[in-house]
C-alpha positions in Angstrom: 57.2 162.3 174.4 58.9 159.9 172.0 56.8 156.7 170.8 58.0 153.6 172.4 59.0 150.7 169.8 56.8 147.9 170.4 58.5 145.8 167.6 60.0 142.8 169.3 63.7 141.7 168.4 63.3 138.0 166.7 64.5 135.4 168.9 67.3 133.2 168.4 65.0 130.0 168.1 63.2 132.1 165.5 66.0 133.1 163.3 67.0 129.1 163.3 63.3 128.4 162.1 63.5 130.6 159.1 63.2 128.6 156.0 66.4 127.9 154.2 64.7 127.8 150.7 63.6 131.6 151.4 67.2 132.4 151.6 68.2 130.3 148.9 65.5 132.0 146.8 66.5 135.5 147.9 70.2 134.6 146.9 69.1 133.3 143.5 66.8 136.7 143.0 69.9 138.7 143.5 72.3 136.8 141.0 69.6 136.7 138.6 69.1 140.4 138.7 72.9 141.1 138.6 73.3 139.1 135.4 70.3 140.7 133.9 71.6 144.2 134.5 75.2 143.1 133.2 73.5 141.3 130.2 71.5 144.6 129.3 74.6 147.1 129.8 76.6 144.7 127.5 73.5 144.8 124.8 73.4 148.5 125.1 77.1 148.8 124.8 77.2 146.6 121.7 74.4 148.6 119.8 76.4 151.9 120.6 79.5 150.3 119.0 77.5 149.3 116.0 76.0 152.5 115.7 79.6 154.2 115.7 80.9 151.5 112.9 77.7 152.4 110.8 78.3 156.1 111.0 82.1 155.6 110.3 81.2 153.2 107.0 78.4 155.3 105.8 78.3 159.3 105.7 74.5 160.8 105.8 73.4 162.1 102.7 69.8 164.2 102.3 67.1 162.2 100.1 65.7 164.6 97.3 62.3 162.9 97.5 62.0 164.0 101.4 62.9 167.6 100.1 60.0 167.2 97.4 57.4 166.0 100.0 58.7 168.8 102.3 58.1 171.5 99.5 54.7 170.0 98.7 53.4 170.2 102.2 54.8 173.6 102.9 52.4 174.9 99.7 49.6 172.9 101.4 50.4 174.6 104.7 50.4 178.0 102.9 46.9 177.1 101.2 45.5 176.1 104.7 46.9 179.3 106.3 45.1 181.2 103.4 41.8 179.3 104.3 42.2 180.2 107.9 39.8 182.9 109.3 42.6 185.5 110.3 40.0 188.0 110.9 38.8 186.2 114.1 42.4 186.3 115.6 43.6 189.1 117.5 46.8 191.3 116.0 48.9 189.9 118.9 48.2 186.6 118.4 48.6 186.7 114.5 52.2 188.5 115.3 53.2 185.7 117.8 52.3 182.9 115.3 54.3 184.6 112.6 57.3 184.6 114.7 56.9 181.1 115.5 56.6 180.2 112.1 60.2 181.8 111.2 61.9 179.4 114.0 62.5 175.8 113.0 60.8 173.6 116.1 60.0 170.0 116.6 56.8 170.5 115.5 57.4 171.8 112.5 60.4 169.5 111.7 59.6 166.8 109.1 60.8 163.6 110.8 61.3 161.6 107.4 64.1 164.2 106.5 67.6 163.2 107.5 68.6 166.7 107.6 69.4 168.1 111.2 67.1 170.6 112.8 69.6 173.6 112.3 71.4 173.0 109.4 73.1 176.2 109.2 74.2 176.6 112.8 75.7 172.8 112.9 77.8 172.8 109.7 81.0 172.5 111.6 79.6 169.7 113.7 80.8 166.3 113.2 78.4 163.2 113.4 80.7 161.4 116.1 80.2 164.7 118.5 76.4 164.2 118.2 76.7 160.7 119.2 79.1 162.1 122.2 76.5 164.4 123.6 73.9 161.8 123.5 72.6 161.0 127.2 74.2 157.5 128.3 73.0 155.1 131.2 75.6 154.7 133.5 76.6 151.5 134.9 74.7 150.5 138.2 76.7 149.0 140.8 75.2 145.5 141.4 73.8 144.7 144.9 76.3 143.1 146.9 75.5 139.5 148.2 75.3 138.9 151.8 76.2 135.8 153.6 74.1 135.4 156.9 76.5 134.2 159.8 75.6 132.8 163.3 74.2 135.8 165.6 75.7 137.3 168.6 73.8 137.7 171.9 74.8 140.8 173.7 72.9 142.7 176.4 70.4 144.5 174.2 69.7 141.2 172.9 70.2 139.0 169.6 72.5 140.5 167.0 72.3 139.1 163.4 75.9 138.8 161.6 76.3 139.0 158.1 79.2 139.3 155.6 79.8 140.8 151.9 80.3 137.8 149.6 83.0 138.6 146.8 81.4 139.0 143.4 83.0 137.3 140.5 84.3 139.2 137.8 83.9 136.5 135.2 81.2 138.5 133.2 83.3 141.7 133.2 86.4 140.0 132.3 84.1 138.3 129.2 83.1 141.5 128.2 86.6 143.1 128.1 87.7 140.2 126.2 84.9 140.5 123.8 86.1 144.3 123.4 89.6 143.4 122.7 88.8 141.1 120.1 86.4 143.4 118.3 88.9 145.9 118.3 91.9 143.6 117.1 89.7 142.4 114.2 89.0 146.2 113.2 92.9 147.0 113.4 93.6 144.0 111.3 90.8 145.0 108.9 92.5 148.5 108.6 96.2 147.4 108.3 97.9 147.3 105.0 98.9 144.0 103.4 102.7 142.7 104.1 105.3 143.5 101.5 106.1 140.8 99.4 109.6 139.1 100.0 111.8 137.8 97.5 113.0 134.2 97.2 116.3 134.8 98.6 114.8 136.8 101.5 112.6 133.9 102.3 115.6 131.3 102.2 117.5 133.6 104.7 114.5 134.0 107.1 113.9 130.2 106.8 117.4 129.5 107.6 117.3 131.9 110.8 114.0 130.2 111.8 115.6 126.7 111.5 118.8 127.6 113.1 116.4 129.1 116.5 114.5 125.8 116.3 117.5 123.6 116.4 119.1 125.7 119.4 116.0 125.3 121.2 115.8 121.4 120.6 119.5 121.2 121.8 119.0 123.3 124.7 116.0 121.1 125.9 117.7 117.9 125.0 120.8 118.8 126.9 119.1 119.9 129.9 117.2 116.6 130.3 120.4 114.5 129.9 122.5 116.6 132.2 119.7 116.1 135.0 116.8 113.8 133.9 114.9 113.9 137.4 114.6 117.2 137.7 114.1 118.2 133.9 111.8 115.2 133.1 108.8 118.2 132.4 111.2 119.4 129.5 110.3 116.2 127.7 106.8 117.6 127.3 108.1 121.1 126.0 110.3 119.0 123.5 107.4 116.8 122.8 105.0 119.7 122.0 107.3 120.7 119.1 106.3 118.0 117.3 103.0 120.0 116.6 105.2 122.7 114.9 102.9 124.7 112.5 105.3 126.9 110.5 105.0 125.2 107.0 108.4 126.5 106.0 110.3 124.3 108.9 107.8 122.1 110.3 109.1 119.1 108.5 112.6 119.2 109.3 111.6 120.4 112.9 109.3 117.5 113.5 112.2 115.0 112.1 114.8 116.5 114.4 112.4 116.1 117.6 111.4 112.6 116.8 115.1 111.6 116.4 116.2 113.8 119.4 113.5 112.2 121.7 114.5 108.7 120.7 118.1 109.2 121.7 116.9 110.7 124.9 114.5 108.1 126.0 117.6 105.4 125.0 119.9 107.3 127.4 117.9 108.2 130.4 115.5 105.0 130.6 116.5 102.6 133.5 117.6 98.9 132.9 114.2 97.6 134.6 110.7 97.7 133.8 108.6 100.1 135.6 105.4 98.9 137.3 102.2 101.0 138.1 102.0 101.9 142.0 99.1 100.1 143.7 96.5 102.3 145.9 98.4 100.8 149.1 102.0 102.1 148.1 100.5 105.5 147.0 98.9 105.8 150.3 102.0 105.0 152.3 104.4 107.6 153.2 108.1 107.3 152.1 111.5 109.6 151.7 111.8 112.5 149.6 114.3 110.7 147.5 111.8 107.8 147.1 109.0 110.1 146.1 111.3 112.0 143.6 112.2 109.0 142.0 108.4 107.4 142.0 107.6 111.0 140.3 110.4 110.4 137.6 109.5 106.9 136.8 105.9 108.2 136.3 106.7 111.1 134.1 108.8 109.1 132.2 106.4 106.3 131.4 103.6 108.7 130.5 105.9 110.7 128.0 107.4 107.6 126.6 103.6 106.3 125.8 102.7 109.8 124.5 105.9 109.8 122.1 105.2 106.3 121.0 101.4 107.2 120.2 102.9 110.2 118.0 105.1 107.6 116.3 102.3 105.3 115.7 99.9 108.4 114.4 102.6 109.7 111.8 102.6 106.2 110.4 99.2 105.9 110.2 98.6 109.2 108.6 101.1 108.4 105.9 99.4 104.9 105.2 96.0 106.3 105.0 97.2 109.2 103.0 95.5 111.5 105.2 96.0 115.4 105.6 95.5 117.1 108.9 93.2 120.3 109.0 96.1 122.5 109.5 97.7 121.1 106.0 101.1 122.3 107.3 102.7 119.0 105.8 102.2 118.0 102.0 101.6 114.2 101.3 105.0 113.9 100.0 106.8 115.0 103.2 104.7 112.8 105.0 106.7 109.7 103.6 110.0 110.9 104.7 108.5 111.6 108.5 106.9 108.3 108.3 110.4 106.9 107.5 112.0 108.6 110.4 109.3 107.5 112.5 109.8 103.7 111.6 113.5 104.1 112.1 112.9 105.3 115.7 110.6 102.5 116.4 113.3 100.1 115.0 116.0 101.6 117.3 113.8 101.5 120.4 112.8 97.8 119.8 116.4 96.8 119.6 117.8 99.2 122.3 114.9 99.0 125.0 113.6 95.3 124.8 113.3 95.3 128.7 111.3 98.6 129.1 107.5 99.1 129.1 105.6 99.1 125.9 107.9 96.7 124.1 105.2 94.4 123.1 103.3 97.7 121.6 106.6 98.5 119.2 106.7 94.7 118.1 103.0 95.0 117.2 104.1 98.1 115.2 107.3 97.2 113.6 106.3 93.6 112.6 103.2 94.4 110.0 105.8 97.1 108.4 108.1 94.0 107.5 105.4 93.4 104.8 105.3 96.8 103.7 105.2 97.9 99.7 108.3 100.3 100.5 111.4 98.2 100.3 113.3 100.8 102.4 110.7 100.5 105.3 110.4 96.5 104.9 114.2 95.9 105.0 114.4 98.5 107.9 112.1 96.6 110.1 113.6 93.3 108.9 117.2 94.2 110.1 115.8 95.4 113.0 114.2 92.2 114.0 117.3 90.1 113.2 119.2 92.1 115.4 116.7 91.5 118.3 117.0 88.0 117.6 120.6 88.0 117.8 121.0 89.7 121.0 118.1 88.1 122.7 119.4 85.6 125.2 116.5 84.5 127.3 113.8 84.3 124.6 111.0 86.7 125.6 111.3 89.1 123.1 111.9 86.5 120.4 108.8 84.9 121.8 106.7 87.9 121.3 108.0 88.6 117.6 107.0 85.0 116.6 103.5 85.1 117.8 103.0 88.8 116.1 104.5 87.0 112.8 102.1 83.9 113.0 99.3 86.1 113.5 99.8 88.3 110.4 100.6 85.4 108.3 97.5 83.8 109.1 95.1 86.9 108.8 96.6 87.9 105.4 95.9 84.4 104.3 99.7 83.4 103.6 100.0 86.4 101.2 103.1 87.7 102.9 106.6 88.7 101.4 109.2 85.6 101.9 111.6 87.9 103.8 108.8 87.7 106.7 109.2 84.0 107.1 113.1 84.0 106.5 113.4 86.1 109.7 112.9 82.6 111.7 116.3 81.3 110.4 118.1 84.1 112.5 116.3 82.4 115.8 119.0 81.4 118.2 117.4 78.2 119.3 119.7 75.4 119.8 117.9 73.1 122.3 114.2 72.5 123.6 112.5 70.5 125.9 112.1 67.1 124.8 110.0 64.1 126.0 112.2 62.0 128.1 112.1 59.2 130.4 111.5 59.3 133.9 115.0 57.7 134.5 116.7 60.4 132.4 115.2 63.3 134.6 117.6 64.5 137.2 116.1 65.5 140.5 116.4 69.0 141.7 118.6 69.4 144.6 116.2 70.0 147.6 117.0 71.3 150.6 116.3 70.1 154.0 112.9 71.0 155.8 112.9 72.2 159.3 111.2 69.0 160.4 113.9 66.9 158.9 116.8 69.2 160.4 115.3 68.5 163.9 114.8 65.1 163.4 118.2 64.0 162.1 120.6 67.1 163.0 121.8 68.5 166.2 121.5 72.3 167.1 125.1 72.6 166.2 124.5 70.9 162.9 121.1 72.6 162.0 123.2 76.1 162.6 125.9 75.2 160.3 123.5 73.4 157.8 121.4 76.8 157.6 124.5 78.8 157.0 125.9 76.5 154.4 122.2 76.3 152.6 122.1 80.3 152.7 125.6 80.4 150.8 124.5 77.9 148.1 121.4 79.5 147.4 123.8 82.9 146.9 126.2 81.1 144.6 123.1 79.6 142.6 121.8 83.2 142.1 125.3 84.4 141.0 126.1 81.9 139.0 123.4 82.0 136.5 121.6 85.5 135.8 119.0 83.4 133.5 117.3 80.5 134.5 118.1 77.6 132.2 114.6 76.1 132.6 113.1 79.3 131.6 115.1 79.7 128.6 114.2 76.1 127.4 110.6 76.5 128.0 110.6 79.8 126.1 112.5 78.2 123.5 110.2 75.4 123.0 107.2 77.7 123.0 108.6 79.7 120.1 109.5 76.8 118.3 106.1 75.2 118.6 104.8 78.4 116.9 107.4 78.4 114.0 106.5 74.9 113.3 102.6 75.3 113.5 103.3 78.4 110.7 105.5 76.1 108.7 103.0 72.9 108.8 100.1 75.4 108.1 101.8 76.5 104.8 102.6 73.1 103.7 99.1 72.0 104.3 97.0 74.8 102.8 99.6 77.0 100.4 101.9 74.5 98.7 101.6 76.8 95.7 102.6 79.7 97.7 105.8 82.0 97.3 106.5 81.2 100.9 107.4 77.6 100.3 111.2 78.0 99.9 111.4 79.6 103.2 109.4 77.0 104.9 111.5 74.2 103.3 114.6 76.4 104.5 113.3 76.7 107.7 112.7 72.9 108.2 116.1 72.0 107.3 117.4 74.4 109.8 115.2 73.2 112.8 114.3 69.8 111.4 116.3 68.3 114.4 114.1 69.8 116.9 111.0 68.6 115.6 108.8 66.1 117.6 108.7 62.5 116.6 105.2 62.5 116.2 105.3 64.6 113.0 108.1 62.7 111.0 105.8 60.1 109.4 103.4 62.8 108.0 106.4 65.2 107.4 108.1 63.0 105.3 105.2 62.0 102.9 104.4 65.7 102.4 107.9 66.3 101.4 108.1 63.3 99.2 104.6 64.2 97.6 106.2 67.8 96.8 109.3 66.4 95.0 107.4 64.2 93.3 105.0 66.7 92.0 107.7 68.6 89.8 106.2 71.9 90.7 109.6 72.9 93.1 112.6 74.6 91.9 116.0 72.9 91.9 116.7 74.8 95.2 113.3 73.9 96.8 113.9 70.2 96.1 117.6 70.4 97.6 115.8 71.7 100.6 113.4 69.0 100.9 115.8 66.4 100.8 118.0 68.2 103.2 115.0 68.6 105.6 114.2 64.8 105.2 117.5 63.6 106.3 118.0 66.3 108.9 114.9 64.3 110.4 116.0 60.8 109.7 119.5 61.7 111.5 118.3 63.1 114.5 115.3 61.4 116.7 114.4 59.7 113.2 117.1 56.8 113.8 114.3 54.7 115.7 112.1 55.0 112.7 112.2 52.3 110.2 112.1 54.3 107.2 114.2 53.7 103.8 114.7 57.0 102.0 115.8 55.7 98.7 113.6 57.7 96.9 115.4 60.9 98.2 118.7 59.3 97.2 117.4 58.7 94.1 116.1 62.2 93.3 119.6 63.8 94.5 121.3 61.7 92.2 119.2 62.5 89.4 119.4 66.2 89.8 123.0 66.6 90.6 123.6 67.4 87.0 121.3 70.1 86.8 123.3 72.2 89.4 124.5 75.5 87.8 127.9 75.6 86.5 128.4 79.5 86.3 129.1 81.8 88.9 125.8 81.8 90.9 126.2 78.4 92.1 124.6 79.3 95.5 122.9 75.8 95.7 126.4 74.1 96.0 126.4 74.8 99.4 123.1 73.0 100.1 124.4 70.1 97.9 127.5 69.7 100.1 125.1 69.5 103.1 122.9 66.8 101.7 125.9 64.6 100.8 127.3 64.9 104.2 124.2 64.1 105.8 122.9 61.3 103.3 126.2 59.2 103.0 128.8 60.3 105.5 126.6 60.4 108.6 124.6 57.4 107.8 127.4 55.2 106.7 125.8 51.9 108.1 122.8 52.5 106.1 124.5 53.1 102.7 125.5 50.5 100.6 128.8 50.1 98.5 127.0 50.2 95.3 125.3 53.5 96.2 128.6 55.3 97.6 130.5 54.2 94.4 127.7 55.7 91.9 127.8 59.1 93.9 131.7 59.3 94.1 131.7 58.8 90.0 129.0 61.5 89.4 130.5 63.8 91.6 133.9 63.6 89.9 132.2 64.3 86.6 130.3 67.2 88.1 133.6 68.6 89.2 134.8 69.2 85.8 132.0 71.4 84.8 131.7 74.0 87.9 133.9 76.6 89.0 137.3 76.1 91.1 135.4 76.8 94.6 132.8 74.2 93.6 135.1 71.5 92.4 137.2 72.1 95.7 134.2 71.3 97.7 133.1 68.3 95.4 136.6 66.9 95.7 136.6 67.3 99.5 133.4 65.6 99.9 135.1 62.5 97.6 137.8 62.6 99.9 135.5 62.0 102.9 133.7 59.3 101.1 136.7 57.5 100.1 137.9 57.4 103.7 134.5 56.5 105.0 134.2 53.5 102.3 137.5 52.1 101.9 136.5 49.6 99.4 135.7 52.5 96.9 139.5 52.6 96.0 138.6 50.0 93.2 137.3 53.1 91.3 141.1 54.1 90.9 141.9 50.5 89.3 141.2 50.2 85.3 140.0 46.5 85.6 136.4 46.1 85.9 134.7 44.2 88.9 131.9 41.7 88.1 129.6 41.7 85.0 127.7 44.6 83.2 128.6 47.9 81.8 128.5 51.3 83.6 125.7 53.3 82.7 126.0 57.0 83.3 122.7 58.1 82.3 120.8 55.6 84.5 119.2 57.6 87.2 119.3 54.8 89.9 122.4 54.6 91.8 121.9 51.0 92.8 121.9 49.6 89.2 124.3 51.8 87.1 127.3 49.1 87.5 129.4 52.2 88.9 132.0 49.4 90.0 132.9 48.7 86.1 134.6 52.3 85.6 137.4 54.5 86.7 138.0 58.0 88.1 139.5 59.1 84.7 138.2 62.6 85.5 140.7 63.2 88.6 143.6 63.1 85.6 142.2 65.7 84.0 141.6 67.7 87.3 145.3 67.2 88.1 146.0 69.7 84.9 143.5 71.9 86.4 144.6 75.9 86.7 143.6 76.0 90.1 146.4 74.8 92.4 144.0 73.7 95.2 142.1 71.7 92.8 145.2 70.0 91.2 146.3 69.2 95.1 143.1 67.5 96.0 143.2 65.7 92.4 146.6 64.6 93.2 145.6 63.5 96.5 142.5 61.5 95.5 144.8 59.5 92.8 147.0 58.3 95.5 144.0 56.9 97.4 143.1 59.9 99.8 146.3 59.0 102.2 146.3 60.4 105.6 150.0 60.2 106.0 152.8 60.6 103.8 153.8 62.6 100.7 150.6 62.6 98.9 148.7 63.7 102.0 147.3 67.3 102.3 148.3 69.9 104.4 146.5 70.7 108.0 144.6 73.7 106.5 143.3 71.7 103.8 142.6 68.1 105.3 140.9 69.4 108.5 138.3 71.7 106.9 134.8 70.2 105.8 133.9 70.6 102.3 131.2 73.3 103.1 134.1 75.6 104.7 136.5 75.1 101.9 133.7 76.2 99.3 133.3 79.3 101.5 136.9 80.0 101.5 137.4 79.6 97.9 134.2 81.2 96.9 134.2 83.1 93.7 130.8 85.0 94.1 130.5 88.6 92.6 134.3 87.9 91.1 135.2 88.2 87.4 136.8 85.5 85.9 140.8 87.0 85.9 143.0 84.4 87.5 146.1 85.9 88.9 149.7 85.1 88.2 150.0 83.6 91.7 147.6 81.0 91.3 149.2 79.3 88.2 152.6 77.2 88.3 154.1 77.2 84.9 156.1 74.3 83.8 159.6 74.9 82.3 158.6 74.5 78.7 155.9 77.3 78.9 157.1 80.5 78.5 155.3 83.4 80.3 156.3 86.7 81.3 156.2 87.2 85.0 154.5 90.7 84.6 151.5 89.4 82.3 148.8 87.4 83.2 149.3 83.4 82.7 146.6 83.4 80.0 146.3 84.9 76.9 143.5 87.0 75.7 142.3 84.2 73.2 142.6 81.7 76.1 140.5 84.0 78.4 137.9 84.1 75.7 137.9 80.3 75.1 137.2 79.9 79.0 134.4 82.3 79.1 132.7 80.4 76.5 133.5 77.2 78.1 131.6 78.4 81.3 128.6 79.7 79.3 128.1 76.1 77.6 125.7 74.2 79.6 126.5 70.8 77.8 127.9 67.8 79.7 130.4 67.1 76.9 132.2 70.4 76.8 135.0 69.1 79.4 136.9 67.3 76.7 136.9 70.0 74.2 137.8 72.5 76.9 140.8 70.2 78.2 142.1 69.9 74.4 142.3 73.3 73.6 143.8 74.0 77.0 146.4 71.7 76.2 147.3 73.2 72.7 146.9 76.8 73.8 149.3 76.0 76.7 151.8 74.5 74.3 151.8 77.0 71.8 
């Protein structure tokens, strides 16, 4: 009979009570065993491969020392054999010992020798075959890991359930990769070096590579532009090409990719700013089209950000003269790459002022305006000017002005003057001024629901609601930009500009930035707050009195002071006599040659000081200025003469009593003192405008017309009146129209009307060569008394 199995099947509760720690320990032990067996196997394989390499690299050679030792040992054995008592051995035993001695065995072999056991028999056997016949340990299959499942209850009892857990092949994959790498290294080491190519072949090869890269860039760019929403991921492929590692084409490829990405972003970016989605918006379900648009916007913003970071890093590497570890691009090539990066930033600054990261671009571009490289500096300045020109609302302009102000302060006012001259291109014409409560017009307010119920009937409320709705729509369609918001931004911008100007006037009066500051104050002086007028006028006067300013800077000081006084400064009780005296004194310091750029500032000063302040100007002051300006008109070029005579015409019409200068009789006591610097006390009423008769014989026809017009008393009507094209233009406009800047002195035939007695052929110039030389010498003479000599020579030459 079979013995009954008394072992009970474990119950379900007992199985549940099994410690989870034991199961975890078992699992860990199995995993450890599998890892240890795999490590041992890999270690053995490495040793075997190393042995094979050693055998290939080294051929076994027998050592002579071992042979000598072997021979000495044989001699000793023979001596020992001779010493053995052979008579005590049987003949059969002795014969057996002799036979064994003739055969090589492991016992009789010298282990220190590197020779094989049977050298004669194994001469033809290779060393690799020897290793092939060595016994190897086969890889043992790792034990399969089991996962315990819930048991099943049957008629026979509870049956525990398990499942095999799939073993990961990570260790095996790692081992195969190591083997492949070693084999590749061995193959590369055995390969022969590549043949050297000639210069022509290298150029051809480079041209082919470059053409392939261009085709690839063009394909990716056209795919993105044709369907941006579906091909937005190709932006990353194009951006990866910025890391081109081939030194032959790396620079050109990177430049092409930078420019291509810039053009792509300019084309595919929307006309609004993309904001990040909130958690609630991400959780809500949306339509497929909306989800697709969200993915496109998110991908576009991220790729745009990475692109800007690449541009910034390129510029930083060039600034710090830092080479990458790969050393693909040289330092000289980095400059060209950085210039392309700056150009891309400038293009994006102007083209995408509404899009994301615009403030980041401003922060990158503005410091480059002060760069030592003239090309990069001019590029950035032009981009900022263009941005100011097209910025209608003022948000971008405010951002640029903030960064420039911070840059000037952080550099301790050691920046290029061009950085501050950028402020002159701001489009600011009006700002918020402090007004009385009476001047402020109340906004139109719509009626509240309570007022409607109280004052209107049901039908009237209905009509009122429709009317208000229509008015709101009309207001939205009428103005795309809020006027109040625009004024607020302009006011904030101008406050920062004036803060920068006042800092320089206070702390850096001898800085090269002072001309730009004075020019900016002259432009925006009518927008300065009244609270600063007294202090600013004192500072301007102290600058003029110091004598450290150039002629142009002093003119800007005068112009700024009178712009202040002509605007809101009318309420101030300030007598600017010192500024009148300074301008009157320095009029003869004006350059009489071709570089008469300061003349337009002089004409602006005369208009603001005399014409627009007619009630505050005395007759003596007006007479003195007219006389000095007429004398100055003899010494300057025709364009400046036209501007000065036009100013004199305005003054003679503004102050009618100045026509006494056209009379030879003196008015009152005293003599005219032309060298006196005080216009009030020079006795200008006792002289005459004899300069007009010389100007009437001027070679320039427009100067002749103005001189004849002023001799006649500057009439508005009649035969001596000017034509409309001359009378309706201001002095500055006439100066600009007749400007001779950049022209050589060679008057055309049409500019001269010869008299009957002058004999000139129509094909030749109206001036002879000697007369041209005379005029050139006249222009080069700075003396005030050259006019009479020149007129005398001109008369002699024309009559001859």
